[in-house]
The first five atom37 places (N, CA, C, CB, O) and aatype in JSON, in Angstrom:
{
  "aatype": [12, 14, 0, 17, 10, 9, 18, 7, 11, 19, 9, 11, 11, 12, 14, 10, 15, 3, 7, 2, 7, 7, 11, 11, 9, 19, 6, 14, 5, 16, 16, 13, 1, 0, 10, 2, 18, 5, 7, 1, 1, 19, 15, 11, 10, 0, 3, 0, 7, 11, 18, 18, 6, 11, 6, 12, 0, 5, 11, 9, 19, 3, 11, 0, 5, 0, 18, 17, 3, 11, 5, 7, 18, 7, 3, 4, 19, 0, 18, 6, 9, 1, 11, 15, 11],
  "atom_mask": [
    [1, 1, 1, 1, 1],
    [1, 1, 1, 1, 1],
    [1, 1, 1, 1, 1],
    [1, 1, 1, 1, 1],
    [1, 1, 1, 1, 1],
    [1, 1, 1, 1, 1],
    [1, 1, 1, 1, 1],
    [1, 1, 1, 0, 1],
    [1, 1, 1, 1, 1],
    [1, 1, 1, 1, 1],
    [1, 1, 1, 1, 1],
    [1, 1, 1, 1, 1],
    [1, 1, 1, 1, 1],
    [1, 1, 1, 1, 1],
    [1, 1, 1, 1, 1],
    [1, 1, 1, 1, 1],
    [1, 1, 1, 1, 1],
    [1, 1, 1, 1, 1],
    [1, 1, 1, 0, 1],
    [1, 1, 1, 1, 1],
    [1, 1, 1, 0, 1],
    [1, 1, 1, 0, 1],
    [1, 1, 1, 1, 1],
    [1, 1, 1, 1, 1],
    [1, 1, 1, 1, 1],
    [1, 1, 1, 1, 1],
    [1, 1, 1, 1, 1],
    [1, 1, 1, 1, 1],
    [1, 1, 1, 1, 1],
    [1, 1, 1, 1, 1],
    [1, 1, 1, 1, 1],
    [1, 1, 1, 1, 1],
    [1, 1, 1, 1, 1],
    [1, 1, 1, 1, 1],
    [1, 1, 1, 1, 1],
    [1, 1, 1, 1, 1],
    [1, 1, 1, 1, 1],
    [1, 1, 1, 1, 1],
    [1, 1, 1, 0, 1],
    [1, 1, 1, 1, 1],
    [1, 1, 1, 1, 1],
    [1, 1, 1, 1, 1],
    [1, 1, 1, 1, 1],
    [1, 1, 1, 1, 1],
    [1, 1, 1, 1, 1],
    [1, 1, 1, 1, 1],
    [1, 1, 1, 1, 1],
    [1, 1, 1, 1, 1],
    [1, 1, 1, 0, 1],
    [1, 1, 1, 1, 1],
    [1, 1, 1, 1, 1],
    [1, 1, 1, 1, 1],
    [1, 1, 1, 1, 1],
    [1, 1, 1, 1, 1],
    [1, 1, 1, 1, 1],
    [1, 1, 1, 1, 1],
    [1, 1, 1, 1, 1],
    [1, 1, 1, 1, 1],
    [1, 1, 1, 1, 1],
    [1, 1, 1, 1, 1],
    [1, 1, 1, 1, 1],
    [1, 1, 1, 1, 1],
    [1, 1, 1, 1, 1],
    [1, 1, 1, 1, 1],
    [1, 1, 1, 1, 1],
    [1, 1, 1, 1, 1],
    [1, 1, 1, 1, 1],
    [1, 1, 1, 1, 1],
    [1, 1, 1, 1, 1],
    [1, 1, 1, 1, 1],
    [1, 1, 1, 1, 1],
    [1, 1, 1, 0, 1],
    [1, 1, 1, 1, 1],
    [1, 1, 1, 0, 1],
    [1, 1, 1, 1, 1],
    [1, 1, 1, 1, 1],
    [1, 1, 1, 1, 1],
    [1, 1, 1, 1, 1],
    [1, 1, 1, 1, 1],
    [1, 1, 1, 1, 1],
    [1, 1, 1, 1, 1],
    [1, 1, 1, 1, 1],
    [1, 1, 1, 1, 1],
    [1, 1, 1, 1, 1],
    [1, 1, 1, 1, 1]
  ],
  "atom_positions": [
    [[0.84, -1.15, -0.02], [0.02, 0.0, -0.03], [0.85, 1.28, 0.0], [-0.92, -0.06, 1.1], [1.67, 1.47, 0.89]],
    [[0.63, 2.12, -0.92], [1.47, 3.38, -1.0], [1.22, 4.28, 0.18], [1.18, 4.17, -2.32], [0.08, 4.35, 0.66]],
    [[2.18, 4.96, 0.66], [2.09, 6.04, 1.71], [2.28, 7.36, 1.13], [3.11, 5.85, 2.82], [2.94, 7.49, 0.1]],
    [[1.75, 8.36, 1.71], [1.81, 9.77, 1.29], [2.7, 10.52, 2.3], [0.35, 10.42, 1.23], [2.6, 10.3, 3.51]],
    [[3.55, 11.37, 1.8], [4.42, 12.21, 2.61], [4.13, 13.71, 2.3], [5.92, 11.86, 2.34], [3.76, 14.11, 1.19]],
    [[4.35, 14.45, 3.33], [4.03, 15.94, 3.28], [5.41, 16.53, 3.2], [3.17, 16.51, 4.6], [6.26, 16.18, 4.01]],
    [[5.68, 17.41, 2.26], [6.89, 18.12, 1.95], [6.53, 19.68, 2.15], [7.39, 17.76, 0.42], [5.47, 20.18, 1.81]],
    [[7.53, 20.32, 2.74], [7.45, 21.78, 2.95], [8.56, 22.63, 2.82], [0.0, 0.0, 0.0], [9.68, 22.14, 2.89]],
    [[8.42, 23.87, 2.64], [9.55, 24.77, 2.65], [8.97, 26.2, 2.97], [10.36, 24.71, 1.23], [7.79, 26.49, 2.77]],
    [[9.9, 27.06, 3.47], [9.7, 28.38, 3.81], [9.92, 29.22, 2.55], [10.61, 28.77, 4.95], [11.0, 29.16, 1.97]],
    [[8.86, 30.05, 2.07], [9.19, 30.76, 0.9], [9.38, 32.27, 1.08], [8.16, 30.5, -0.09], [9.7, 32.98, 0.13]],
    [[9.17, 32.75, 2.32], [9.4, 34.14, 2.72], [9.91, 34.11, 4.11], [8.12, 35.02, 2.61], [9.6, 33.16, 4.84]],
    [[10.71, 35.11, 4.55], [11.25, 35.18, 5.86], [10.14, 35.07, 6.92], [12.03, 36.46, 6.02], [9.06, 35.63, 6.76]],
    [[10.42, 34.37, 7.94], [9.44, 34.14, 9.04], [10.13, 33.71, 10.32], [8.41, 33.08, 8.63], [11.22, 33.15, 10.27]],
    [[9.5, 33.96, 11.52], [10.13, 33.48, 12.71], [9.6, 31.97, 12.95], [9.79, 34.48, 13.95], [8.42, 31.68, 12.76]],
    [[10.51, 31.09, 13.35], [10.22, 29.81, 13.78], [10.88, 29.51, 15.05], [10.58, 28.88, 12.79], [11.88, 30.12, 15.42]],
    [[10.29, 28.5, 15.77], [10.94, 28.05, 17.12], [12.3, 27.46, 16.85], [10.03, 26.93, 17.9], [12.57, 26.71, 15.91]],
    [[13.16, 27.89, 17.8], [14.55, 27.34, 17.73], [14.77, 26.02, 18.53], [15.52, 28.39, 18.25], [15.88, 25.48, 18.57]],
    [[13.73, 25.56, 19.14], [13.69, 24.33, 19.93], [14.13, 24.59, 21.35], [0.0, 0.0, 0.0], [14.17, 23.66, 22.16]],
    [[14.44, 25.79, 21.66], [14.85, 26.11, 23.06], [13.94, 27.21, 23.69], [16.37, 26.59, 23.08], [14.32, 27.92, 24.62]],
    [[12.86, 27.3, 23.19], [11.93, 28.27, 23.79], [11.87, 29.6, 23.08], [0.0, 0.0, 0.0], [10.96, 30.41, 23.27]],
    [[12.86, 29.8, 22.25], [13.04, 31.1, 21.54], [12.54, 30.99, 20.09], [0.0, 0.0, 0.0], [11.96, 30.0, 19.66]],
    [[12.79, 32.07, 19.38], [12.5, 32.15, 17.97], [13.68, 32.56, 17.14], [11.39, 33.07, 17.75], [14.55, 33.25, 17.67]],
    [[13.78, 32.22, 15.93], [14.79, 32.61, 15.04], [14.11, 32.96, 13.65], [15.87, 31.47, 14.92], [13.08, 32.4, 13.3]],
    [[14.68, 33.84, 12.94], [14.21, 34.18, 11.63], [14.73, 33.2, 10.55], [14.62, 35.59, 11.31], [15.93, 33.11, 10.31]],
    [[13.82, 32.5, 9.92], [14.26, 31.51, 8.88], [14.14, 32.19, 7.52], [13.39, 30.16, 8.93], [13.12, 32.77, 7.15]],
    [[15.31, 32.05, 6.77], [15.39, 32.54, 5.47], [14.58, 31.63, 4.45], [16.86, 32.64, 5.09], [14.29, 30.48, 4.75]],
    [[14.25, 32.16, 3.31], [13.58, 31.25, 2.32], [14.43, 30.07, 1.95], [13.21, 32.01, 1.04], [15.65, 30.16, 1.78]],
    [[13.74, 28.97, 1.82], [14.45, 27.7, 1.54], [14.18, 27.47, -0.01], [13.88, 26.42, 2.51], [13.13, 27.83, -0.54]],
    [[15.21, 26.84, -0.7], [15.14, 26.64, -2.1], [14.34, 25.33, -2.45], [16.56, 26.59, -2.66], [13.62, 25.25, -3.44]],
    [[14.52, 24.35, -1.59], [14.04, 22.98, -1.92], [12.91, 22.53, -0.93], [15.26, 21.94, -1.87], [12.91, 22.95, 0.22]],
    [[12.03, 21.74, -1.35], [11.11, 21.05, -0.47], [11.75, 19.9, 0.21], [9.92, 20.59, -1.21], [12.53, 19.17, -0.4]],
    [[11.45, 19.71, 1.43], [11.88, 18.56, 2.17], [10.71, 17.88, 2.84], [12.91, 18.93, 3.17], [9.69, 18.49, 3.14]],
    [[10.92, 16.55, 3.06], [9.82, 15.74, 3.78], [9.79, 16.26, 5.23], [10.11, 14.07, 3.74], [10.8, 16.66, 5.82]],
    [[8.59, 16.22, 5.72], [8.33, 16.71, 7.14], [7.97, 15.47, 7.89], [7.13, 17.84, 7.25], [7.35, 14.54, 7.39]],
    [[8.47, 15.52, 9.27], [8.07, 14.53, 10.18], [6.71, 14.85, 10.83], [9.13, 14.37, 11.19], [6.08, 15.83, 10.44]],
    [[6.29, 14.13, 11.73], [4.93, 14.32, 12.31], [4.85, 15.62, 13.17], [4.54, 13.08, 13.18], [3.77, 16.1, 13.5]],
    [[5.97, 16.1, 13.49], [5.99, 17.5, 14.23], [6.12, 18.65, 13.31], [7.17, 17.6, 15.23], [6.12, 19.8, 13.75]],
    [[6.23, 18.35, 11.96], [6.33, 19.36, 11.08], [7.77, 19.91, 10.78], [0.0, 0.0, 0.0], [7.95, 20.94, 10.12]],
    [[8.71, 19.23, 11.28], [10.13, 19.57, 11.05], [10.64, 18.89, 9.85], [11.0, 19.2, 12.23], [10.3, 17.73, 9.59]],
    [[11.52, 19.64, 9.04], [12.13, 19.07, 7.79], [13.02, 17.94, 8.27], [12.97, 20.17, 6.91], [13.62, 18.02, 9.35]],
    [[13.1, 16.9, 7.47], [14.06, 15.77, 7.67], [14.89, 15.51, 6.51], [13.37, 14.52, 8.02], [14.46, 15.8, 5.39]],
    [[16.09, 14.96, 6.67], [16.95, 14.73, 5.48], [16.81, 13.29, 5.02], [18.46, 15.05, 5.8], [17.17, 12.98, 3.88]],
    [[16.33, 12.44, 5.82], [16.1, 10.97, 5.31], [14.56, 10.71, 5.4], [16.94, 9.82, 6.26], [13.83, 10.99, 6.34]],
    [[14.23, 10.11, 4.23], [12.78, 9.82, 4.13], [12.28, 8.81, 5.21], [12.47, 9.25, 2.72], [11.1, 8.8, 5.57]],
    [[13.22, 7.96, 5.72], [12.82, 7.05, 6.74], [12.3, 7.74, 8.03], [13.95, 6.17, 7.05], [11.59, 7.15, 8.84]],
    [[12.72, 9.08, 8.17], [12.28, 9.83, 9.35], [11.0, 10.66, 9.11], [13.39, 10.74, 9.8], [10.48, 11.32, 10.0]],
    [[10.52, 10.58, 7.84], [9.38, 11.38, 7.55], [8.08, 10.86, 8.07], [9.27, 11.56, 6.14], [8.03, 9.66, 8.35]],
    [[7.04, 11.62, 8.22], [5.83, 11.23, 8.61], [5.03, 10.57, 7.47], [0.0, 0.0, 0.0], [4.88, 11.17, 6.41]],
    [[4.52, 9.37, 7.67], [3.82, 8.62, 6.5], [2.38, 8.61, 6.87], [4.38, 7.06, 6.25], [1.97, 8.4, 8.02]],
    [[1.57, 8.85, 5.76], [0.03, 8.85, 5.94], [-0.46, 7.9, 4.76], [-0.68, 10.48, 5.83], [-0.1, 8.0, 3.59]],
    [[-1.34, 6.96, 5.28], [-1.71, 5.92, 4.29], [-2.91, 6.36, 3.42], [-2.04, 4.59, 5.03], [-3.31, 5.63, 2.52]],
    [[-3.5, 7.56, 3.68], [-4.49, 8.11, 2.82], [-4.2, 9.52, 2.5], [-5.82, 7.99, 3.41], [-3.82, 10.31, 3.36]],
    [[-4.37, 9.84, 1.27], [-4.0, 11.27, 0.9], [-4.9, 12.21, 1.57], [-4.06, 11.52, -0.63], [-4.5, 13.34, 1.84]],
    [[-6.08, 11.83, 1.85], [-7.1, 12.8, 2.54], [-6.53, 13.11, 3.92], [-8.64, 12.13, 2.69], [-6.6, 14.27, 4.34]],
    [[-5.98, 12.16, 4.63], [-5.44, 12.5, 5.92], [-4.3, 13.39, 5.87], [-5.08, 11.34, 6.64], [-4.16, 14.28, 6.71]],
    [[-3.45, 13.19, 4.91], [-2.21, 14.23, 4.75], [-2.73, 15.52, 4.43], [-1.15, 13.83, 3.59], [-2.2, 16.51, 4.94]],
    [[-3.84, 15.64, 3.52], [-4.44, 16.96, 3.19], [-5.01, 17.64, 4.46], [-5.58, 16.78, 2.11], [-4.88, 18.85, 4.62]],
    [[-5.61, 16.89, 5.34], [-6.15, 17.42, 6.54], [-5.05, 18.05, 7.38], [-6.86, 16.34, 7.31], [-5.23, 19.11, 7.99]],
    [[-3.96, 17.41, 7.41], [-2.88, 17.88, 8.18], [-2.28, 19.18, 7.6], [-1.86, 16.82, 8.28], [-1.93, 20.11, 8.32]],
    [[-2.18, 19.19, 6.31], [-1.76, 20.42, 5.6], [-2.72, 21.51, 5.84], [-1.62, 20.18, 4.12], [-2.3, 22.63, 6.13]],
    [[-4.02, 21.25, 5.73], [-5.01, 22.24, 5.9], [-5.0, 22.85, 7.32], [-6.34, 21.66, 5.58], [-5.21, 24.05, 7.51]],
    [[-4.74, 21.98, 8.3], [-4.7, 22.46, 9.7], [-3.44, 23.3, 9.86], [-4.72, 21.26, 10.76], [-3.49, 24.36, 10.48]],
    [[-2.27, 22.83, 9.31], [-1.05, 23.68, 9.54], [-1.23, 25.0, 8.8], [0.29, 22.96, 9.03], [-0.85, 26.04, 9.35]],
    [[-1.86, 25.02, 7.49], [-1.99, 26.26, 6.76], [-2.95, 27.22, 7.59], [-2.54, 25.98, 5.28], [-2.72, 28.42, 7.67]],
    [[-3.96, 26.67, 8.16], [-4.83, 27.53, 8.96], [-4.2, 28.17, 10.23], [-6.01, 26.74, 9.36], [-4.49, 29.29, 10.65]],
    [[-3.28, 27.28, 10.79], [-2.5, 27.89, 11.8], [-1.55, 28.99, 11.42], [-1.79, 26.92, 12.43], [-1.45, 29.99, 12.13]],
    [[-0.82, 28.85, 10.27], [-0.03, 29.98, 9.84], [-0.8, 31.18, 9.31], [0.87, 29.53, 8.82], [-0.35, 32.33, 9.36]],
    [[-1.95, 30.85, 8.83], [-2.88, 32.01, 8.31], [-3.24, 32.91, 9.63], [-4.37, 31.36, 7.55], [-3.22, 34.14, 9.6]],
    [[-3.58, 32.15, 10.76], [-4.0, 32.83, 11.97], [-2.86, 33.62, 12.45], [-4.48, 31.88, 13.05], [-3.09, 34.73, 12.92]],
    [[-1.65, 33.19, 12.38], [-0.43, 33.87, 12.95], [-0.02, 35.0, 12.02], [0.77, 32.85, 13.14], [0.77, 35.85, 12.42]],
    [[-0.53, 35.03, 10.79], [-0.19, 36.1, 9.88], [0.94, 35.69, 8.94], [0.0, 0.0, 0.0], [1.48, 36.56, 8.26]],
    [[1.32, 34.43, 8.85], [2.36, 33.94, 8.02], [1.94, 32.93, 6.99], [3.38, 33.37, 8.85], [2.74, 32.14, 6.49]],
    [[0.64, 32.97, 6.68], [0.05, 32.03, 5.69], [0.8, 31.91, 4.3], [0.0, 0.0, 0.0], [0.93, 30.86, 3.67]],
    [[1.25, 33.09, 3.95], [1.92, 33.15, 2.64], [3.43, 32.88, 2.68], [1.68, 34.5, 2.02], [4.12, 33.05, 1.67]],
    [[3.92, 32.46, 3.82], [5.36, 32.27, 3.97], [5.78, 30.8, 3.88], [5.81, 32.85, 5.3], [6.98, 30.51, 3.77]],
    [[4.77, 29.82, 3.92], [5.14, 28.43, 3.85], [4.24, 27.82, 2.77], [4.98, 27.71, 5.26], [3.07, 28.13, 2.57]],
    [[4.99, 26.85, 2.07], [4.39, 26.08, 0.93], [4.47, 24.57, 1.39], [5.21, 26.34, -0.53], [5.38, 24.12, 2.09]],
    [[3.51, 23.91, 0.95], [3.42, 22.43, 1.26], [3.05, 21.64, -0.08], [2.27, 22.15, 2.44], [2.37, 22.16, -0.96]],
    [[3.52, 20.42, -0.14], [3.15, 19.51, -1.2], [2.93, 18.14, -0.6], [4.22, 19.46, -2.29], [3.54, 17.77, 0.4]],
    [[2.02, 17.38, -1.25], [1.75, 16.01, -0.72], [2.21, 15.11, -1.94], [0.1, 15.78, -0.26], [1.72, 15.26, -3.06]],
    [[3.1, 14.22, -1.66], [3.63, 13.36, -2.65], [3.56, 11.85, -2.24], [5.04, 13.77, -2.93], [3.65, 11.53, -1.05]],
    [[3.41, 11.03, -3.15], [3.44, 9.62, -2.98], [4.75, 9.15, -2.63], [2.99, 8.95, -4.13], [5.69, 9.57, -3.3]],
    [[4.97, 8.3, -1.66], [6.24, 7.77, -1.36], [6.67, 6.78, -2.41], [6.23, 7.17, -0.03], [5.84, 6.24, -3.13]],
    [[7.95, 6.52, -2.49], [8.47, 5.59, -3.46], [8.68, 4.18, -2.89], [9.76, 6.12, -4.0], [9.12, 3.29, -3.61]]
  ]
}
């Protein structure tokens, strides 16, 4: 059964958590990377969050996009849903 992965990248400067309770400004990223279940970019596909229905992955993307829209950064992040290989 194929799995679906969510890919993401920052397309405009925006503040993101630095993991230590603070924020840092993230510059635009040139490539999409797979995201884990916490929404962090990963370098290995084995670490990416896998969804077995495309609709479930789309719900996650919609929820994340709504969060960023509410924060005022909705146009700073881009997402793609791709079938895993």
